[in-house]
PASEBA-1860 file (N, C-alpha, C; in nm, 3 decimals):
! residues 76
1> MVGHKSNL> 0.083/-0.118/0.000/0.000/0.000/0.000/0.088/0.124/0.000 ~ 0.066/0.210/-0.090/0.142/0.334/-0.097/0.089/0.431/0.008 ~ 0.180/0.493/0.081/0.140/0.593/0.179/0.097/0.537/0.313 ~ 0.093/0.408/0.328/0.051/0.347/0.454/0.173/0.323/0.542 ~ 0.159/0.355/0.670/0.268/0.334/0.764/0.217/0.254/0.882 ~ 0.297/0.159/0.927/0.262/0.078/1.043/0.356/0.114/1.158 ~ 0.299/0.129/1.277/0.376/0.153/1.398/0.361/0.031/1.487 ~ 0.471/-0.033/1.518/0.469/-0.149/1.606/0.542/-0.111/1.733
9> FGTGIQKY> 0.484/-0.146/1.847/0.551/-0.114/1.972/0.538/-0.227/2.072 ~ 0.637/-0.236/2.159/0.637/-0.342/2.259/0.738/-0.313/2.367 ~ 0.741/-0.400/2.465/0.831/-0.380/2.579/0.959/-0.461/2.568 ~ 0.959/-0.568/2.496/1.077/-0.655/2.491/1.120/-0.684/2.349 ~ 1.150/-0.582/2.272/1.190/-0.602/2.133/1.328/-0.665/2.129 ~ 1.339/-0.772/2.053/1.465/-0.845/2.044/1.524/-0.830/1.904 ~ 1.646/-0.876/1.888/1.714/-0.862/1.759/1.639/-0.935/1.648 ~ 1.566/-1.041/1.682/1.490/-1.115/1.582/1.373/-1.032/1.530
17> DLHAVQVM> 1.310/-0.957/1.620/1.200/-0.868/1.581/1.252/-0.760/1.486 ~ 1.364/-0.700/1.523/1.424/-0.595/1.442/1.463/-0.650/1.305 ~ 1.523/-0.766/1.302/1.563/-0.827/1.174/1.441/-0.852/1.085 ~ 1.335/-0.904/1.143/1.213/-0.932/1.065/1.157/-0.805/1.002 ~ 1.156/-0.697/1.077/1.104/-0.570/1.026/1.195/-0.518/0.915 ~ 1.325/-0.531/0.932/1.420/-0.484/0.831/1.406/-0.564/0.701 ~ 1.385/-0.695/0.713/1.372/-0.781/0.595/1.244/-0.749/0.519 ~ 1.137/-0.715/0.590/1.010/-0.684/0.524/1.023/-0.568/0.429
25> GANIELWQ> 1.104/-0.470/0.466/1.125/-0.355/0.379/1.003/-0.266/0.364 ~ 0.906/-0.283/0.449/0.784/-0.204/0.440/0.801/-0.071/0.513 ~ 0.702/0.012/0.506/0.701/0.142/0.571/0.660/0.122/0.717 ~ 0.754/0.078/0.799/0.726/0.037/0.937/0.815/0.112/1.034 ~ 0.758/0.148/1.148/0.835/0.202/1.259/0.823/0.106/1.376 ~ 0.933/0.081/1.442/0.938/-0.011/1.556/0.980/0.070/1.678 ~ 0.896/0.068/1.782/0.918/0.146/1.903/0.919/0.054/2.023 ~ 0.997/0.090/2.122/1.002/0.015/2.248/0.968/0.111/2.361
33> YKTYENGI> 0.886/0.064/2.454/0.850/0.151/2.565/0.876/0.081/2.698 ~ 0.896/0.163/2.800/0.915/0.112/2.935/0.845/0.208/3.030 ~ 0.770/0.152/3.124/0.707/0.234/3.227/0.779/0.211/3.359 ~ 0.788/0.318/3.435/0.855/0.313/3.565/0.753/0.331/3.676 ~ 0.788/0.288/3.796/0.696/0.295/3.910/0.645/0.435/3.938 ~ 0.726/0.536/3.909/0.686/0.673/3.937/0.597/0.732/3.826 ~ 0.556/0.648/3.730/0.463/0.692/3.626/0.530/0.745/3.500 ~ 0.661/0.748/3.497/0.730/0.796/3.378/0.723/0.690/3.269
41> LNIEEVYK> 0.695/0.736/3.149/0.688/0.651/3.032/0.803/0.687/2.940 ~ 0.893/0.593/2.913/1.005/0.615/2.822/0.974/0.544/2.691 ~ 0.978/0.618/2.581/0.952/0.561/2.449/1.075/0.583/2.364 ~ 1.124/0.474/2.306/1.247/0.479/2.226/1.217/0.426/2.086 ~ 1.258/0.501/1.986/1.244/0.456/1.849/1.357/0.357/1.821 ~ 1.320/0.234/1.783/1.419/0.130/1.758/1.454/0.123/1.610 ~ 1.354/0.140/1.524/1.377/0.129/1.380/1.275/0.213/1.307 ~ 1.322/0.281/1.203/1.229/0.361/1.121/1.266/0.345/0.975
49> RTTSTSNQ> 1.171/0.304/0.898/1.188/0.301/0.753/1.067/0.372/0.694 ~ 1.074/0.500/0.692/0.966/0.581/0.637/1.026/0.691/0.551 ~ 0.944/0.748/0.469/0.991/0.859/0.387/1.009/0.984/0.472 ~ 0.920/1.005/0.567/0.936/1.117/0.660/0.842/1.097/0.779 ~ 0.888/1.138/0.894/0.807/1.133/1.015/0.812/1.271/1.078 ~ 0.698/1.332/1.090/0.694/1.466/1.149/0.682/1.455/1.300 ~ 0.708/1.565/1.368/0.690/1.569/1.513/0.545/1.540/1.549 ~ 0.453/1.587/1.466/0.311/1.562/1.492/0.281/1.413/1.487
57> DTEELVGK> 0.337/1.342/1.389/0.318/1.196/1.381/0.369/1.128/1.506 ~ 0.487/1.170/1.552/0.547/1.111/1.672/0.461/1.140/1.794 ~ 0.412/1.263/1.808/0.327/1.300/1.921/0.197/1.221/1.920 ~ 0.140/1.200/1.803/0.017/1.121/1.792/0.043/0.977/1.835 ~ 0.155/0.921/1.794/0.189/0.784/1.832/0.208/0.773/1.983 ~ 0.279/0.866/2.042/0.300/0.865/2.187/0.166/0.873/2.258 ~ 0.075/0.957/2.212/-0.058/0.967/2.271/-0.134/0.835/2.262 ~ -0.125/0.768/2.149/-0.192/0.638/2.132/-0.134/0.534/2.227
65> IQLWLKQV> -0.003/0.533/2.243/0.061/0.438/2.334/0.017/0.464/2.477 ~ 0.014/0.591/2.516/-0.027/0.626/2.652/-0.171/0.583/2.678 ~ -0.259/0.605/2.583/-0.399/0.564/2.597/-0.408/0.412/2.608 ~ -0.335/0.340/2.525/-0.335/0.194/2.528/-0.287/0.144/2.664 ~ -0.180/0.204/2.718/-0.128/0.161/2.847/-0.230/0.184/2.958 ~ -0.303/0.294/2.954/-0.409/0.319/3.054/-0.516/0.211/3.047 ~ -0.553/0.172/2.925/-0.655/0.068/2.909/-0.605/-0.066/2.961 ~ -0.479/-0.097/2.937/-0.421/-0.222/2.986/-0.419/-0.224/3.138
73> KKQH> -0.380/-0.113/3.199/-0.375/-0.105/3.345/-0.513/-0.123/3.406 ~ -0.618/-0.072/3.343/-0.754/-0.086/3.393/-0.798/-0.233/3.393 ~ -0.748/-0.309/3.295/-0.787/-0.450/3.282/-0.718/-0.538/3.387 ~ -0.608/-0.492/3.442/-0.532/-0.575/3.539/-0.560/-0.531/3.675
END
């Protein structure tokens, strides 16, 4: 698909995950996140193969991850 971008995120990204994304050659971003007891959320970009990523795109992704984490915490 032209113009489509996938954002994948997780807590335990391994070298095999990174290799798989690199081999696919698709328009994919791979992010890793970690939450700390004091509520701090650290988000690290692990891999990016896109034509361009704006700050707005990154901010939207961070917002989506934060919302997802809140939903996960409510379920546990």
